[in-house]
C-alpha positions, 0 to 999 in steps of 0.5 A: 934095145930090151935085148941089149939091156939083158945081154949087159945084165947077164954079162955083169952077172956073169962077171960077178959069179966069176969074180966070186968063184976066182976068190973062193978056190979052197976045197969044199967037202960035197956029201951026196947020198952015194958018198962024199967028194971034195972039190974046188969051191970055184967048181961048186959056185959055176956049176950051181950057177950053170945048173940055174941057168939052164933051169931057168932057160928050160922053164922059159922055153916051155913057157914060150912053147905053151904061148906059141900053141895058145897063139896058134889056136887063137889065130885058128879061132880068129880066122873062124870068127872072121869067116863067120863075121863075113858071112853074116855081112854077106847074108845082111847085104843080100837080104837088104838088096832083095825085095820084100816079099809079100804075104798072103795077108798083105795081098788080101789086104790090099785087094780088099779081101777078108 
């Protein structure tokens, strides 16, 4: 459902940009470091919108890749911790099942030897 809303909003935004660009068709002078050029304003508007979309998509892609790397790292850490928990659980179970070992002090007290 979220994807559908994002798609609808993107289409509405694209229609607004397209309508704005079609209304502004007169030439615009562009000054660059290396010179100047005249382009129709529609080209400038559409190129700016496209460049903005590419920049935002790139930022989103980098963020997604970082999150996937973090998920992979946390998954490995979680597996190690789960293994440690099961190891400690096995140790606890085996220590509860073993009979208590009698020390020399316990034996001497039972036999009455000091």
